C-alpha positions in Angstrom: -79.1 54.2 -112.9 -76.3 54.3 -115.5 -77.1 53.2 -119.0 -74.1 51.7 -120.9 -75.8 51.8 -124.3 -77.1 48.9 -126.4 -75.3 45.6 -126.7 -75.6 43.1 -129.5 -76.3 39.4 -128.7 -73.4 37.3 -129.9 -73.3 33.6 -130.5 -70.3 31.2 -130.2 -70.9 27.4 -130.8 -74.6 27.5 -129.9 -74.2 29.7 -126.8 -75.4 33.2 -126.6 -73.7 36.0 -124.7 -73.7 39.8 -124.3 -70.4 41.5 -123.5 -70.4 43.4 -120.2 -69.3 47.0 -120.2 -65.5 47.3 -119.4 -66.2 50.2 -117.1 -68.5 48.1 -115.0 -66.0 45.2 -114.9 -63.2 47.6 -113.8 -65.2 49.6 -111.3 -66.1 46.3 -109.6 -62.6 44.9 -109.8 -63.7 41.8 -111.6 -61.6 39.5 -113.6 -62.0 36.6 -116.0 -64.1 33.7 -114.5 -65.6 35.8 -111.7 -69.2 34.7 -111.2 -72.2 36.8 -111.7 -75.8 36.0 -111.0 -78.5 36.5 -113.6 -82.1 37.1 -112.5 -85.1 36.6 -114.8 -88.1 38.8 -114.1 -91.7 38.0 -115.0 -91.7 40.7 -117.7 -88.8 39.0 -119.5 -86.1 41.4 -118.3 -82.8 40.2 -116.9 -80.7 41.6 -114.1 -77.0 40.9 -113.8 -75.7 41.0 -110.2 -72.3 40.8 -108.5 -71.8 37.7 -106.5 -70.1 38.5 -103.2 -67.1 36.5 -101.9 -69.2 34.7 -99.4 -71.8 33.8 -102.0 -69.3 32.6 -104.6 -68.4 29.4 -102.7 -72.0 28.4 -102.1 -74.4 26.9 -104.6 -76.9 29.6 -105.7 -80.1 28.0 -107.0 -83.6 29.3 -107.5 -86.6 27.5 -108.8 -87.7 28.9 -112.2 -91.1 28.1 -113.7 -90.0 26.2 -116.9 -93.4 26.8 -118.5 -92.9 30.6 -118.0 -89.5 30.5 -119.6 -90.8 28.5 -122.5 -93.7 31.0 -123.0 -91.3 33.9 -122.8 -89.0 32.4 -125.4 -91.9 31.3 -127.7 -93.3 34.8 -127.6 -90.0 36.6 -128.1 -90.0 38.4 -124.7 
């Protein structure tokens, strides 16, 4: 596992984002508007995944427990 250091959460017009490491973007030959998938784990951690060419055209959906997300946000996880 590579650790790219800490990142600060930024906010623009009500949306929150975290900049991705340029090294990761370059090594995966990504460009602006390329999709990524964000996975939420029960412990509150997030995982950012590449979306393959074959997956990018399909709709990626997953049922998330809205009560779990609300609890996580309310408790600062």
